[in-house]
C-alpha positions as CSV (number, residue, x, y, z in Angstrom):
1,M,47.6,106.3,228.5
2,K,46.0,103.0,227.6
3,K,42.4,103.3,226.7
4,V,40.0,101.4,229.0
5,D,36.3,101.2,228.7
6,Q,34.4,102.0,231.9
7,F,30.7,101.1,232.2
8,V,28.5,103.2,234.3
9,F,25.2,101.7,235.3
10,I,22.0,103.5,236.3
11,F,19.5,101.6,238.3
12,I,15.9,102.8,238.5
13,V,14.2,101.4,241.5
14,V,10.5,101.7,242.1
15,C,8.6,101.2,245.4
16,L,5.9,98.6,245.3
17,F,3.0,99.0,247.6
18,P,3.9,102.6,248.7
19,A,0.9,102.7,251.0
20,C,2.1,99.9,253.2
21,S,4.2,100.5,256.3
22,T,6.7,97.9,255.0
23,K,7.8,98.9,251.6
24,H,9.0,96.5,248.9
25,Y,11.3,97.6,246.1
26,A,12.1,96.1,242.7
27,V,14.4,97.0,239.9
28,K,12.3,98.5,237.1
29,S,15.1,99.0,234.6
30,I,18.9,99.1,234.1
31,E,20.6,101.4,231.8
32,G,24.3,101.5,230.9
33,T,26.6,103.9,229.1
34,R,30.3,103.6,228.1
35,V,32.9,106.1,229.3
36,E,36.3,105.8,227.5
37,M,39.2,106.0,229.9
38,D,41.9,107.7,227.7
39,S,44.5,110.4,227.9
40,T,41.9,113.2,228.1
41,W,41.5,112.3,231.8
42,D,45.1,113.3,232.3
43,A,44.7,116.7,230.7
44,K,44.3,118.5,234.1
45,A,46.4,116.3,236.3
46,D,46.7,117.5,239.9
47,P,50.4,118.6,240.4
48,A,50.4,117.4,244.0
49,I,49.1,114.0,243.1
50,V,51.6,113.7,240.2
51,A,54.5,114.6,242.6
52,L,53.3,112.1,245.1
53,V,53.0,109.3,242.5
54,N,56.4,110.1,241.1
55,S,58.1,110.0,244.5
56,Y,56.9,106.4,245.0
57,K,57.5,105.5,241.4
58,T,61.2,106.6,241.5
59,K,61.8,104.7,244.7
60,L,60.0,101.6,243.5
61,E,61.8,101.5,240.1
62,A,65.1,101.8,241.9
63,E,64.3,98.7,244.0
64,M,62.8,96.7,241.2
65,N,65.8,97.3,238.9
66,V,68.4,95.8,241.3
67,E,70.2,93.0,239.5
68,I,70.5,89.9,241.7
69,G,71.5,87.1,239.3
70,T,71.8,85.7,235.8
71,A,69.7,83.1,234.0
72,A,71.6,80.6,231.8
73,Q,68.5,80.1,229.6
74,T,64.8,81.2,229.5
75,L,62.8,79.3,232.0
76,D,59.1,78.9,231.0
77,K,56.2,77.1,232.6
78,G,54.0,74.3,231.1
79,Y,52.9,70.7,231.3
80,P,53.6,68.0,232.3
81,Q,56.7,69.7,233.8
82,S,58.7,72.8,232.9
83,L,62.0,74.5,233.5
84,L,60.3,77.2,235.6
85,T,58.2,74.9,237.8
86,N,61.2,72.6,238.3
87,F,63.4,75.6,239.3
88,T,60.7,76.9,241.7
89,T,59.8,73.7,243.4
90,D,63.4,72.6,243.8
91,A,64.2,76.0,245.5
92,M,61.1,75.5,247.7
93,K,62.4,72.0,248.7
94,Q,65.8,73.4,249.4
95,F,64.3,76.2,251.6
96,A,62.4,73.5,253.5
97,A,65.6,71.5,254.1
98,E,67.4,74.6,255.4
99,K,64.6,76.2,257.4
100,L,61.8,73.8,258.1
101,G,63.5,70.4,258.9
102,G,63.1,69.1,255.4
103,A,60.4,68.0,253.0
104,D,59.8,64.9,250.9
105,F,58.7,67.0,247.9
106,G,57.4,70.4,246.8
107,V,54.3,71.4,244.9
108,V,53.3,74.5,243.0
109,N,50.6,75.2,240.5
110,N,51.3,76.5,237.0
111,G,48.7,79.2,237.4
112,G,50.6,80.7,240.3
113,L,53.5,81.6,238.1
114,R,52.5,84.6,236.1
115,S,55.5,85.2,233.8
116,V,58.7,83.6,232.5
117,L,62.2,84.1,233.6
118,N,64.1,85.3,230.5
119,K,67.7,84.4,229.7
120,G,70.2,87.0,231.0
121,K,70.2,89.3,234.0
122,I,67.6,88.8,236.7
123,T,66.2,91.7,238.6
124,V,64.1,91.9,241.7
125,G,61.3,93.1,239.4
126,N,61.5,90.0,237.3
127,L,60.7,87.8,240.3
128,Y,57.8,90.1,241.3
129,E,56.4,89.6,237.8
130,I,56.6,85.8,238.1
131,Y,55.6,85.4,241.7
132,S,53.2,88.3,241.8
133,F,50.8,86.9,244.4
134,D,51.5,87.2,248.2
135,N,51.2,83.4,248.7
136,Q,53.0,82.1,251.7
137,V,55.2,79.0,251.7
138,V,54.0,76.4,254.1
139,L,55.0,72.9,255.2
140,L,52.2,70.3,255.4
141,E,52.3,66.9,257.1
142,L,50.0,64.9,254.8
143,P,48.8,61.3,255.2
144,G,49.9,58.9,252.5
145,K,46.3,58.3,251.4
146,A,45.9,62.1,250.8
147,V,49.2,62.1,249.0
148,R,47.8,59.5,246.6
149,E,44.6,61.6,246.1
150,L,46.8,64.6,245.3
151,F,48.8,62.8,242.7
152,E,45.6,61.3,241.2
153,Y,44.5,64.9,240.6
154,I,47.8,65.8,239.2
155,A,47.6,62.9,236.8
156,V,44.2,64.0,235.6
157,Q,45.7,67.5,235.0
158,G,48.5,66.0,232.9
159,G,51.2,67.2,235.3
160,E,51.9,70.2,237.6
161,G,54.8,71.8,239.4
162,L,56.7,69.0,241.3
163,S,60.1,69.1,242.9
164,N,62.9,66.6,242.6
165,G,62.5,63.5,244.6
166,V,59.3,62.6,242.8
167,Q,59.0,60.1,239.9
168,L,55.5,60.1,238.5
169,V,54.5,58.1,235.4
170,I,51.1,59.0,234.0
171,K,49.1,57.0,231.5
172,D,45.6,57.8,230.3
173,R,45.5,60.6,233.0
174,K,46.0,58.0,235.7
175,I,48.9,57.1,237.9
176,K,50.8,54.3,236.4
177,S,53.6,54.4,238.9
178,L,54.7,56.8,241.7
179,K,57.9,57.0,243.8
180,I,58.8,59.6,246.3
181,G,62.4,59.7,247.5
182,G,63.1,56.6,245.4
183,Q,60.4,54.5,247.2
184,P,56.9,53.5,246.2
185,L,54.1,55.6,247.9
186,D,53.4,54.3,251.4
187,E,49.8,55.1,252.3
188,N,50.5,54.4,256.0
189,K,53.3,57.1,256.1
190,T,52.9,60.8,256.7
191,Y,54.7,62.9,254.1
192,R,56.2,66.4,254.5
193,V,55.1,68.6,251.6
194,V,56.3,72.2,251.0
195,T,53.7,74.2,249.0
196,L,51.7,77.4,249.1
197,D,49.0,78.4,251.7
198,Y,46.7,79.1,248.7
199,L,47.0,75.4,247.7
200,A,46.9,74.2,251.3
201,E,43.4,75.6,251.5
202,G,42.3,73.2,248.7
203,N,42.4,75.8,245.9
204,S,43.2,75.0,242.2
205,G,41.7,71.6,242.7
206,M,44.2,70.4,245.3
207,V,41.5,69.5,247.9
208,A,43.7,66.6,249.2
209,F,45.8,69.2,251.0
210,K,42.9,69.9,253.3
211,Q,43.6,66.6,255.0
212,A,46.9,67.8,256.4
213,V,47.4,66.9,260.0
214,R,49.8,69.8,260.7
215,T,50.8,73.0,259.0
216,T,53.9,75.1,259.6
217,D,54.0,78.6,258.3
218,P,57.4,80.4,258.4
219,G,55.9,83.7,257.4
220,L,57.6,84.1,254.1
221,T,56.0,84.6,250.6
222,L,57.1,82.4,247.7
223,R,58.5,85.6,246.1
224,D,60.7,86.3,249.1
225,V,61.9,82.7,249.2
226,M,62.8,82.9,245.5
227,I,64.5,86.3,245.7
228,N,66.6,85.0,248.6
229,H,67.4,81.8,246.6
230,V,68.6,83.7,243.6
231,K,70.8,86.0,245.7
232,K,72.3,83.0,247.5
233,C,73.1,81.2,244.2
234,T,74.7,84.3,242.9
235,A,76.8,84.8,246.0
236,E,78.0,81.2,245.5
237,G,79.0,82.0,241.9
238,Q,76.1,80.0,240.3
239,V,74.0,81.0,237.4
240,I,70.3,80.2,237.6
241,D,69.3,77.2,235.6
242,A,67.0,74.2,235.5
243,R,66.5,71.0,233.5
244,L,63.8,68.6,232.5
245,D,64.2,65.2,234.1
246,D,62.1,62.1,234.9
247,R,60.0,63.6,237.7
248,I,56.9,63.5,235.5
249,K,56.5,61.2,232.5
250,I,53.5,60.8,230.2
251,E,53.2,57.4,228.6
252,R,51.2,57.1,225.4
253,D,50.1,54.0,223.5
């Protein structure tokens, strides 16, 4: 068992003005001690608890080890774009096309992807490791001015997870040029963006999403969308792959 240090704090609280009907309290001191969480705590394991845990563990491992596809190469995340973010956002955009009436582009944050997809067989467990959060996929209708603000933030970040259909050129952490669907950004247009509910709330700096005029939530997590996508590709005889393209470019002097 991995060793973990657990801190136990003891608070000593004293009563001020004990003679008063309304008592006031203040912390007089705080003392701490370290308790090492190691295998000694397993020495007298409760058989009933062990049996219960093992029953769930066996079932869970059986589900997580199901092979659902094959990766042609290792897909990792990074900036300004990456194989894993391109694969993910392209799958999100495809999902929107099939289930939500289409999207102009998709967005995911690098921080939302917690692992890499290694070359070779893909199991359900691999996708749980990558898409470990229960973030829902949502479709936003976003005014063009808010879209510009979103990409200005992405430019400052030096890139982020963007789907195909976007051509963003960044210089000095500013937008040099931006096309969506082959056309320059139109601030008078409303764009359809497939992303995560977590980002739609303005988290990870994407506050521009809070200007959405409409949100559609199909009730599926990103993890479920990606598992279904891999299964579908496999059923069609495709291996899982991605490539770097011109969706995000960084120009330097």
